SEZA-847164 format. One record per residue (C-alpha): x, z, y; chain; residue in three letters; residue number from 0. Coordinates in Angstrom, 1 decimal, decimal comma, always signed. Each point is the difference from the previous one (the first is absolute). Example, Ala and Ser with C-alpha at 12.3 -4.5 7.8 and 13.67 -1.06 7.14 Angstrom:
<pts>
<pt><x>+12,3</x><z>+7,8</z><y>-4,5</y><mol>A</mol><type>ALA</type><seq>0</seq></pt>
<pt><x>+1,4</x><z>-0,7</z><y>+3,4</y><mol>A</mol><type>SER</type><seq>1</seq></pt>
</pts>
This chain:
<pts>
<pt><x>+25,0</x><z>+23,3</z><y>+55,3</y><mol>A</mol><type>UNK</type><seq>0</seq></pt>
<pt><x>-1,3</x><z>-2,7</z><y>-2,2</y><mol>A</mol><type>UNK</type><seq>1</seq></pt>
<pt><x>-3,2</x><z>-0,2</z><y>-2,1</y><mol>A</mol><type>UNK</type><seq>2</seq></pt>
<pt><x>+1,7</x><z>+2,1</z><y>-2,9</y><mol>A</mol><type>UNK</type><seq>3</seq></pt>
<pt><x>-0,8</x><z>+3,6</z><y>-0,3</y><mol>A</mol><type>UNK</type><seq>4</seq></pt>
<pt><x>+3,3</x><z>+2,1</z><y>+0,8</y><mol>A</mol><type>UNK</type><seq>5</seq></pt>
<pt><x>-0,5</x><z>+1,9</z><y>-3,0</y><mol>A</mol><type>UNK</type><seq>6</seq></pt>
<pt><x>+0,6</x><z>-2,7</z><y>-2,1</y><mol>A</mol><type>UNK</type><seq>7</seq></pt>
<pt><x>+3,9</x><z>+0,2</z><y>-0,5</y><mol>A</mol><type>UNK</type><seq>8</seq></pt>
<pt><x>+2,1</x><z>-3,0</z><y>-0,5</y><mol>A</mol><type>UNK</type><seq>9</seq></pt>
<pt><x>+1,5</x><z>-0,2</z><y>-3,3</y><mol>A</mol><type>UNK</type><seq>10</seq></pt>
<pt><x>+3,8</x><z>+0,2</z><y>-0,6</y><mol>A</mol><type>UNK</type><seq>11</seq></pt>
<pt><x>+0,8</x><z>-4,0</z><y>-1,0</y><mol>A</mol><type>UNK</type><seq>12</seq></pt>
<pt><x>-0,3</x><z>-3,0</z><y>+1,5</y><mol>A</mol><type>UNK</type><seq>13</seq></pt>
<pt><x>-0,3</x><z>-3,4</z><y>-1,1</y><mol>A</mol><type>UNK</type><seq>14</seq></pt>
<pt><x>+1,0</x><z>-2,7</z><y>+2,3</y><mol>A</mol><type>UNK</type><seq>15</seq></pt>
<pt><x>-0,4</x><z>+1,9</z><y>+2,5</y><mol>A</mol><type>UNK</type><seq>16</seq></pt>
<pt><x>-3,1</x><z>+1,2</z><y>-0,7</y><mol>A</mol><type>UNK</type><seq>17</seq></pt>
<pt><x>-1,2</x><z>+3,6</z><y>+0,0</y><mol>A</mol><type>UNK</type><seq>18</seq></pt>
<pt><x>-3,0</x><z>+1,6</z><y>-2,0</y><mol>A</mol><type>UNK</type><seq>19</seq></pt>
<pt><x>-2,5</x><z>+2,7</z><y>+0,8</y><mol>A</mol><type>UNK</type><seq>20</seq></pt>
<pt><x>-0,3</x><z>+2,4</z><y>-2,7</y><mol>A</mol><type>UNK</type><seq>21</seq></pt>
<pt><x>-3,6</x><z>-0,4</z><y>-0,4</y><mol>A</mol><type>UNK</type><seq>22</seq></pt>
<pt><x>-1,2</x><z>+1,9</z><y>-3,1</y><mol>A</mol><type>UNK</type><seq>23</seq></pt>
<pt><x>-2,8</x><z>-1,5</z><y>-2,1</y><mol>A</mol><type>UNK</type><seq>24</seq></pt>
<pt><x>-4,0</x><z>+0,9</z><y>+0,6</y><mol>A</mol><type>UNK</type><seq>25</seq></pt>
<pt><x>-0,8</x><z>+3,3</z><y>-2,0</y><mol>A</mol><type>UNK</type><seq>26</seq></pt>
<pt><x>-3,1</x><z>-1,7</z><y>-1,9</y><mol>A</mol><type>UNK</type><seq>27</seq></pt>
<pt><x>+2,5</x><z>-2,4</z><y>-1,2</y><mol>A</mol><type>UNK</type><seq>28</seq></pt>
<pt><x>+2,6</x><z>+2,4</z><y>-1,1</y><mol>A</mol><type>UNK</type><seq>29</seq></pt>
<pt><x>-3,0</x><z>+1,7</z><y>-2,2</y><mol>A</mol><type>UNK</type><seq>30</seq></pt>
<pt><x>-1,0</x><z>-3,1</z><y>-1,3</y><mol>A</mol><type>UNK</type><seq>31</seq></pt>
<pt><x>+3,7</x><z>-0,6</z><y>-1,0</y><mol>A</mol><type>UNK</type><seq>32</seq></pt>
<pt><x>+0,4</x><z>+3,5</z><y>-1,8</y><mol>A</mol><type>UNK</type><seq>33</seq></pt>
<pt><x>-3,2</x><z>-0,4</z><y>-1,9</y><mol>A</mol><type>UNK</type><seq>34</seq></pt>
<pt><x>+0,2</x><z>-3,1</z><y>-1,6</y><mol>A</mol><type>UNK</type><seq>35</seq></pt>
<pt><x>+3,8</x><z>+1,0</z><y>-1,4</y><mol>A</mol><type>UNK</type><seq>36</seq></pt>
<pt><x>-1,8</x><z>+3,2</z><y>-1,1</y><mol>A</mol><type>UNK</type><seq>37</seq></pt>
<pt><x>-2,9</x><z>-2,1</z><y>-1,6</y><mol>A</mol><type>UNK</type><seq>38</seq></pt>
<pt><x>+2,5</x><z>-2,1</z><y>-1,7</y><mol>A</mol><type>UNK</type><seq>39</seq></pt>
<pt><x>+2,1</x><z>+2,2</z><y>-2,0</y><mol>A</mol><type>UNK</type><seq>40</seq></pt>
<pt><x>-3,2</x><z>+1,6</z><y>-1,8</y><mol>A</mol><type>UNK</type><seq>41</seq></pt>
<pt><x>-1,6</x><z>-3,8</z><y>-0,4</y><mol>A</mol><type>UNK</type><seq>42</seq></pt>
<pt><x>+3,1</x><z>-1,8</z><y>-1,1</y><mol>A</mol><type>UNK</type><seq>43</seq></pt>
<pt><x>+0,4</x><z>+2,9</z><y>-2,9</y><mol>A</mol><type>UNK</type><seq>44</seq></pt>
<pt><x>-3,4</x><z>-0,5</z><y>-1,0</y><mol>A</mol><type>UNK</type><seq>45</seq></pt>
<pt><x>-0,3</x><z>-3,6</z><y>-0,2</y><mol>A</mol><type>UNK</type><seq>46</seq></pt>
<pt><x>+3,2</x><z>-0,5</z><y>-1,7</y><mol>A</mol><type>UNK</type><seq>47</seq></pt>
<pt><x>+0,8</x><z>+2,7</z><y>-1,5</y><mol>A</mol><type>UNK</type><seq>48</seq></pt>
<pt><x>-3,4</x><z>+1,5</z><y>-1,6</y><mol>A</mol><type>UNK</type><seq>49</seq></pt>
<pt><x>-3,4</x><z>-1,7</z><y>-0,9</y><mol>A</mol><type>UNK</type><seq>50</seq></pt>
<pt><x>-0,8</x><z>-1,5</z><y>+3,6</y><mol>A</mol><type>UNK</type><seq>51</seq></pt>
<pt><x>-2,3</x><z>-2,6</z><y>+0,7</y><mol>A</mol><type>UNK</type><seq>52</seq></pt>
<pt><x>+2,9</x><z>-3,1</z><y>-0,3</y><mol>A</mol><type>UNK</type><seq>53</seq></pt>
<pt><x>-0,9</x><z>-3,6</z><y>+1,1</y><mol>A</mol><type>UNK</type><seq>54</seq></pt>
<pt><x>+0,6</x><z>-0,6</z><y>-3,9</y><mol>A</mol><type>UNK</type><seq>55</seq></pt>
<pt><x>-2,6</x><z>+2,4</z><y>-1,2</y><mol>A</mol><type>UNK</type><seq>56</seq></pt>
<pt><x>-2,2</x><z>-1,2</z><y>+2,3</y><mol>A</mol><type>UNK</type><seq>57</seq></pt>
<pt><x>+0,3</x><z>-3,4</z><y>-1,0</y><mol>A</mol><type>UNK</type><seq>58</seq></pt>
<pt><x>-0,2</x><z>+1,4</z><y>-4,0</y><mol>A</mol><type>UNK</type><seq>59</seq></pt>
<pt><x>-3,3</x><z>+2,1</z><y>+0,9</y><mol>A</mol><type>UNK</type><seq>60</seq></pt>
<pt><x>-1,5</x><z>-3,4</z><y>+2,0</y><mol>A</mol><type>UNK</type><seq>61</seq></pt>
<pt><x>+0,8</x><z>-2,2</z><y>-2,9</y><mol>A</mol><type>UNK</type><seq>62</seq></pt>
<pt><x>-1,4</x><z>+1,9</z><y>-2,3</y><mol>A</mol><type>UNK</type><seq>63</seq></pt>
<pt><x>-3,0</x><z>+0,4</z><y>+1,9</y><mol>A</mol><type>UNK</type><seq>64</seq></pt>
<pt><x>-0,2</x><z>-3,7</z><y>-0,3</y><mol>A</mol><type>UNK</type><seq>65</seq></pt>
<pt><x>+0,4</x><z>-0,7</z><y>-3,6</y><mol>A</mol><type>UNK</type><seq>66</seq></pt>
<pt><x>-3,6</x><z>+0,1</z><y>-1,1</y><mol>A</mol><type>UNK</type><seq>67</seq></pt>
<pt><x>+0,7</x><z>+1,4</z><y>-3,8</y><mol>A</mol><type>UNK</type><seq>68</seq></pt>
<pt><x>-2,9</x><z>-2,0</z><y>-1,6</y><mol>A</mol><type>UNK</type><seq>69</seq></pt>
<pt><x>+2,1</x><z>-1,4</z><y>-3,1</y><mol>A</mol><type>UNK</type><seq>70</seq></pt>
<pt><x>-1,6</x><z>-3,4</z><y>+0,2</y><mol>A</mol><type>UNK</type><seq>71</seq></pt>
<pt><x>+1,0</x><z>-2,6</z><y>-3,1</y><mol>A</mol><type>UNK</type><seq>72</seq></pt>
<pt><x>+1,0</x><z>-3,5</z><y>+2,1</y><mol>A</mol><type>UNK</type><seq>73</seq></pt>
<pt><x>-2,3</x><z>-1,6</z><y>-2,8</y><mol>A</mol><type>UNK</type><seq>74</seq></pt>
<pt><x>-2,8</x><z>-3,0</z><y>+1,0</y><mol>A</mol><type>UNK</type><seq>75</seq></pt>
<pt><x>-2,7</x><z>+2,9</z><y>-1,0</y><mol>A</mol><type>UNK</type><seq>76</seq></pt>
<pt><x>+1,0</x><z>+2,7</z><y>+2,8</y><mol>A</mol><type>UNK</type><seq>77</seq></pt>
<pt><x>+1,1</x><z>-2,8</z><y>+3,0</y><mol>A</mol><type>UNK</type><seq>78</seq></pt>
<pt><x>-3,5</x><z>-1,2</z><y>-0,9</y><mol>A</mol><type>UNK</type><seq>79</seq></pt>
<pt><x>-1,9</x><z>+3,2</z><y>+0,6</y><mol>A</mol><type>UNK</type><seq>80</seq></pt>
<pt><x>+1,8</x><z>+0,9</z><y>+2,7</y><mol>A</mol><type>UNK</type><seq>81</seq></pt>
<pt><x>-0,6</x><z>-3,1</z><y>+1,7</y><mol>A</mol><type>UNK</type><seq>82</seq></pt>
<pt><x>-4,0</x><z>+1,3</z><y>+0,0</y><mol>A</mol><type>UNK</type><seq>83</seq></pt>
<pt><x>+0,6</x><z>+3,4</z><y>+0,9</y><mol>A</mol><type>UNK</type><seq>84</seq></pt>
<pt><x>-0,1</x><z>+0,6</z><y>+4,5</y><mol>A</mol><type>UNK</type><seq>85</seq></pt>
<pt><x>+1,7</x><z>+2,8</z><y>-0,3</y><mol>A</mol><type>UNK</type><seq>86</seq></pt>
<pt><x>+3,6</x><z>-0,8</z><y>-2,0</y><mol>A</mol><type>UNK</type><seq>87</seq></pt>
<pt><x>-0,2</x><z>-2,9</z><y>+2,6</y><mol>A</mol><type>UNK</type><seq>88</seq></pt>
<pt><x>+0,1</x><z>+2,1</z><y>+2,8</y><mol>A</mol><type>UNK</type><seq>89</seq></pt>
<pt><x>+3,1</x><z>+1,8</z><y>-1,0</y><mol>A</mol><type>UNK</type><seq>90</seq></pt>
<pt><x>+2,1</x><z>-3,5</z><y>+0,1</y><mol>A</mol><type>UNK</type><seq>91</seq></pt>
<pt><x>-1,9</x><z>-1,6</z><y>+2,2</y><mol>A</mol><type>UNK</type><seq>92</seq></pt>
<pt><x>+2,5</x><z>+1,1</z><y>+3,2</y><mol>A</mol><type>UNK</type><seq>93</seq></pt>
<pt><x>+2,9</x><z>-0,5</z><y>-2,2</y><mol>A</mol><type>UNK</type><seq>94</seq></pt>
<pt><x>-1,4</x><z>-3,7</z><y>-0,5</y><mol>A</mol><type>UNK</type><seq>95</seq></pt>
<pt><x>-0,2</x><z>-0,1</z><y>+4,0</y><mol>A</mol><type>UNK</type><seq>96</seq></pt>
<pt><x>+3,3</x><z>+1,1</z><y>+0,5</y><mol>A</mol><type>UNK</type><seq>97</seq></pt>
<pt><x>+1,8</x><z>-1,9</z><y>-3,0</y><mol>A</mol><type>UNK</type><seq>98</seq></pt>
<pt><x>-1,7</x><z>-3,5</z><y>-0,4</y><mol>A</mol><type>UNK</type><seq>99</seq></pt>
<pt><x>-2,3</x><z>-0,2</z><y>+2,7</y><mol>A</mol><type>UNK</type><seq>100</seq></pt>
<pt><x>+3,7</x><z>-1,7</z><y>+1,9</y><mol>A</mol><type>UNK</type><seq>101</seq></pt>
<pt><x>-0,2</x><z>-2,7</z><y>-2,3</y><mol>A</mol><type>UNK</type><seq>102</seq></pt>
<pt><x>-3,2</x><z>-0,8</z><y>-1,5</y><mol>A</mol><type>UNK</type><seq>103</seq></pt>
<pt><x>-2,3</x><z>+1,8</z><y>+3,0</y><mol>A</mol><type>UNK</type><seq>104</seq></pt>
<pt><x>-2,0</x><z>+3,1</z><y>+0,4</y><mol>A</mol><type>UNK</type><seq>105</seq></pt>
<pt><x>-3,1</x><z>-1,4</z><y>-1,7</y><mol>A</mol><type>UNK</type><seq>106</seq></pt>
<pt><x>+2,2</x><z>-2,0</z><y>-3,0</y><mol>A</mol><type>UNK</type><seq>107</seq></pt>
<pt><x>-0,5</x><z>-3,7</z><y>+1,5</y><mol>A</mol><type>UNK</type><seq>108</seq></pt>
<pt><x>+3,6</x><z>-1,2</z><y>+0,3</y><mol>A</mol><type>UNK</type><seq>109</seq></pt>
<pt><x>+2,8</x><z>+0,0</z><y>+2,5</y><mol>A</mol><type>UNK</type><seq>110</seq></pt>
<pt><x>+1,5</x><z>-4,2</z><y>-0,4</y><mol>A</mol><type>UNK</type><seq>111</seq></pt>
<pt><x>+3,2</x><z>+0,2</z><y>-1,5</y><mol>A</mol><type>UNK</type><seq>112</seq></pt>
<pt><x>+0,3</x><z>+3,3</z><y>-0,8</y><mol>A</mol><type>UNK</type><seq>113</seq></pt>
<pt><x>-2,7</x><z>+1,3</z><y>-2,4</y><mol>A</mol><type>UNK</type><seq>114</seq></pt>
<pt><x>-3,4</x><z>-1,7</z><y>-1,6</y><mol>A</mol><type>UNK</type><seq>115</seq></pt>
<pt><x>-3,4</x><z>+0,7</z><y>+0,7</y><mol>A</mol><type>UNK</type><seq>116</seq></pt>
<pt><x>-1,3</x><z>+2,5</z><y>-2,7</y><mol>A</mol><type>UNK</type><seq>117</seq></pt>
<pt><x>-3,2</x><z>-0,2</z><y>+0,7</y><mol>A</mol><type>UNK</type><seq>118</seq></pt>
<pt><x>-0,9</x><z>-2,9</z><y>-1,7</y><mol>A</mol><type>UNK</type><seq>119</seq></pt>
<pt><x>+0,0</x><z>-0,9</z><y>-4,0</y><mol>A</mol><type>UNK</type><seq>120</seq></pt>
<pt><x>+3,8</x><z>-1,8</z><y>-0,1</y><mol>A</mol><type>UNK</type><seq>121</seq></pt>
<pt><x>+2,8</x><z>+1,9</z><y>-1,3</y><mol>A</mol><type>UNK</type><seq>122</seq></pt>
<pt><x>+4,0</x><z>-1,2</z><y>+0,6</y><mol>A</mol><type>UNK</type><seq>123</seq></pt>
<pt><x>+1,7</x><z>+2,7</z><y>-2,1</y><mol>A</mol><type>UNK</type><seq>124</seq></pt>
<pt><x>-2,8</x><z>+1,9</z><y>-1,9</y><mol>A</mol><type>UNK</type><seq>125</seq></pt>
<pt><x>-2,1</x><z>-1,4</z><y>-3,1</y><mol>A</mol><type>UNK</type><seq>126</seq></pt>
<pt><x>-0,8</x><z>+3,3</z><y>-1,0</y><mol>A</mol><type>UNK</type><seq>127</seq></pt>
<pt><x>-1,4</x><z>+3,4</z><y>+1,9</y><mol>A</mol><type>UNK</type><seq>128</seq></pt>
<pt><x>+3,3</x><z>+1,6</z><y>-1,2</y><mol>A</mol><type>UNK</type><seq>129</seq></pt>
<pt><x>+2,1</x><z>-2,8</z><y>+1,7</y><mol>A</mol><type>UNK</type><seq>130</seq></pt>
<pt><x>-1,2</x><z>+0,9</z><y>+3,0</y><mol>A</mol><type>UNK</type><seq>131</seq></pt>
<pt><x>+1,4</x><z>+3,8</z><y>-0,4</y><mol>A</mol><type>UNK</type><seq>132</seq></pt>
<pt><x>+3,3</x><z>-1,6</z><y>-0,9</y><mol>A</mol><type>UNK</type><seq>133</seq></pt>
<pt><x>+0,2</x><z>-2,6</z><y>+3,1</y><mol>A</mol><type>UNK</type><seq>134</seq></pt>
<pt><x>+0,0</x><z>+3,7</z><y>+2,0</y><mol>A</mol><type>UNK</type><seq>135</seq></pt>
<pt><x>+2,0</x><z>+1,5</z><y>-2,1</y><mol>A</mol><type>UNK</type><seq>136</seq></pt>
<pt><x>+2,4</x><z>-2,1</z><y>-0,4</y><mol>A</mol><type>UNK</type><seq>137</seq></pt>
<pt><x>-0,4</x><z>-2,5</z><y>+2,8</y><mol>A</mol><type>UNK</type><seq>138</seq></pt>
<pt><x>+0,6</x><z>-4,1</z><y>-0,3</y><mol>A</mol><type>UNK</type><seq>139</seq></pt>
<pt><x>+3,4</x><z>-1,2</z><y>+0,3</y><mol>A</mol><type>UNK</type><seq>140</seq></pt>
<pt><x>+0,4</x><z>-3,0</z><y>+3,0</y><mol>A</mol><type>UNK</type><seq>141</seq></pt>
<pt><x>-2,9</x><z>+1,2</z><y>+1,9</y><mol>A</mol><type>UNK</type><seq>142</seq></pt>
<pt><x>-0,5</x><z>+2,6</z><y>+2,6</y><mol>A</mol><type>UNK</type><seq>143</seq></pt>
<pt><x>-2,3</x><z>+2,1</z><y>-3,1</y><mol>A</mol><type>UNK</type><seq>144</seq></pt>
<pt><x>+2,6</x><z>+3,0</z><y>-0,4</y><mol>A</mol><type>UNK</type><seq>145</seq></pt>
<pt><x>-0,4</x><z>+2,9</z><y>-2,6</y><mol>A</mol><type>UNK</type><seq>146</seq></pt>
<pt><x>-1,4</x><z>+2,9</z><y>+1,6</y><mol>A</mol><type>UNK</type><seq>147</seq></pt>
<pt><x>+2,2</x><z>+2,8</z><y>-1,4</y><mol>A</mol><type>UNK</type><seq>148</seq></pt>
<pt><x>-1,9</x><z>+2,6</z><y>+2,4</y><mol>A</mol><type>UNK</type><seq>149</seq></pt>
<pt><x>-3,1</x><z>+0,2</z><y>-1,6</y><mol>A</mol><type>UNK</type><seq>150</seq></pt>
<pt><x>-0,3</x><z>+1,9</z><y>-3,1</y><mol>A</mol><type>UNK</type><seq>151</seq></pt>
<pt><x>-1,4</x><z>-1,4</z><y>-3,1</y><mol>A</mol><type>UNK</type><seq>152</seq></pt>
<pt><x>-3,9</x><z>+1,6</z><y>+0,4</y><mol>A</mol><type>UNK</type><seq>153</seq></pt>
<pt><x>+0,8</x><z>-1,6</z><y>+3,6</y><mol>A</mol><type>UNK</type><seq>154</seq></pt>
<pt><x>+1,1</x><z>-3,6</z><y>-1,2</y><mol>A</mol><type>UNK</type><seq>155</seq></pt>
<pt><x>-3,2</x><z>+0,0</z><y>-3,0</y><mol>A</mol><type>UNK</type><seq>156</seq></pt>
<pt><x>-2,1</x><z>+0,5</z><y>+3,4</y><mol>A</mol><type>UNK</type><seq>157</seq></pt>
<pt><x>+1,1</x><z>-2,2</z><y>+2,1</y><mol>A</mol><type>UNK</type><seq>158</seq></pt>
<pt><x>-0,2</x><z>-2,7</z><y>-3,0</y><mol>A</mol><type>UNK</type><seq>159</seq></pt>
<pt><x>-3,8</x><z>+1,1</z><y>-0,1</y><mol>A</mol><type>UNK</type><seq>160</seq></pt>
<pt><x>-0,2</x><z>-0,5</z><y>+3,6</y><mol>A</mol><type>UNK</type><seq>161</seq></pt>
<pt><x>+0,9</x><z>-3,2</z><y>-0,2</y><mol>A</mol><type>UNK</type><seq>162</seq></pt>
<pt><x>-2,1</x><z>-1,0</z><y>-2,6</y><mol>A</mol><type>UNK</type><seq>163</seq></pt>
<pt><x>-2,8</x><z>+1,5</z><y>+1,9</y><mol>A</mol><type>UNK</type><seq>164</seq></pt>
<pt><x>+1,2</x><z>-2,1</z><y>+3,4</y><mol>A</mol><type>UNK</type><seq>165</seq></pt>
<pt><x>-0,6</x><z>-3,0</z><y>-2,2</y><mol>A</mol><type>UNK</type><seq>166</seq></pt>
<pt><x>-3,7</x><z>+0,5</z><y>-0,8</y><mol>A</mol><type>UNK</type><seq>167</seq></pt>
<pt><x>-0,8</x><z>-1,1</z><y>+3,6</y><mol>A</mol><type>UNK</type><seq>168</seq></pt>
<pt><x>+1,3</x><z>-3,0</z><y>+1,7</y><mol>A</mol><type>UNK</type><seq>169</seq></pt>
<pt><x>+1,7</x><z>-0,2</z><y>+3,5</y><mol>A</mol><type>UNK</type><seq>170</seq></pt>
<pt><x>+0,7</x><z>-2,8</z><y>+1,9</y><mol>A</mol><type>UNK</type><seq>171</seq></pt>
<pt><x>+3,6</x><z>-0,6</z><y>-0,3</y><mol>A</mol><type>UNK</type><seq>172</seq></pt>
<pt><x>+2,7</x><z>-1,7</z><y>-1,5</y><mol>A</mol><type>UNK</type><seq>173</seq></pt>
<pt><x>-1,0</x><z>-2,9</z><y>-2,7</y><mol>A</mol><type>UNK</type><seq>174</seq></pt>
<pt><x>-0,3</x><z>+0,8</z><y>-3,7</y><mol>A</mol><type>UNK</type><seq>175</seq></pt>
<pt><x>+3,8</x><z>+0,5</z><y>-1,9</y><mol>A</mol><type>UNK</type><seq>176</seq></pt>
<pt><x>+0,5</x><z>-0,4</z><y>-3,4</y><mol>A</mol><type>UNK</type><seq>177</seq></pt>
<pt><x>-2,0</x><z>+0,0</z><y>-2,9</y><mol>A</mol><type>UNK</type><seq>178</seq></pt>
<pt><x>-3,6</x><z>+0,9</z><y>-0,2</y><mol>A</mol><type>UNK</type><seq>179</seq></pt>
<pt><x>-1,4</x><z>+3,4</z><y>-1,8</y><mol>A</mol><type>UNK</type><seq>180</seq></pt>
<pt><x>-3,9</x><z>+0,1</z><y>+0,2</y><mol>A</mol><type>UNK</type><seq>181</seq></pt>
<pt><x>+0,1</x><z>+3,7</z><y>-1,5</y><mol>A</mol><type>UNK</type><seq>182</seq></pt>
<pt><x>+2,8</x><z>+1,8</z><y>-1,7</y><mol>A</mol><type>UNK</type><seq>183</seq></pt>
<pt><x>+0,9</x><z>-0,3</z><y>-3,7</y><mol>A</mol><type>UNK</type><seq>184</seq></pt>
<pt><x>+0,2</x><z>+2,6</z><y>-2,1</y><mol>A</mol><type>UNK</type><seq>185</seq></pt>
<pt><x>+4,0</x><z>+1,4</z><y>-1,3</y><mol>A</mol><type>UNK</type><seq>186</seq></pt>
<pt><x>-0,7</x><z>-0,5</z><y>-3,5</y><mol>A</mol><type>UNK</type><seq>187</seq></pt>
<pt><x>-0,6</x><z>-3,8</z><y>+0,4</y><mol>A</mol><type>UNK</type><seq>188</seq></pt>
</pts>
């Protein structure tokens, strides 16, 4: 007698001279299999044909939650005012770390060959405060600075304000590049 139980019958067929025993699956496995099939039917109906919480619906909810709805204007007065509001700047500090720190470093001191130092008073692509908003919104052609299309207008205004706030405390980093602007001229000049 072999190690296989006599009660397990051999199947009627043979593949390449090999016969298989008719071993049933464990009962708990079969039960999980059927429960998952029974669960899948109403779940599929709910998600695909009714008001289910789809990935698209969750994405739209997350985007709505992420929108600030402050209705900020992209003018010099607003950018300057927001640069003095630590609560508003905290809203975009994480975005700066995610989107900008790779080229400008987390402290804004710049990365050689990628992004200039944002903590000094020298600016390559900005002559007035609204130019910072424009650079964030449109990027700078032929450089690594890409347009930040993932940010809504309020977030871009706050990001410009965050960059202005970085320029108030010089960090040791890349040497100055561009024109020195000691104080920002008003938009009316």
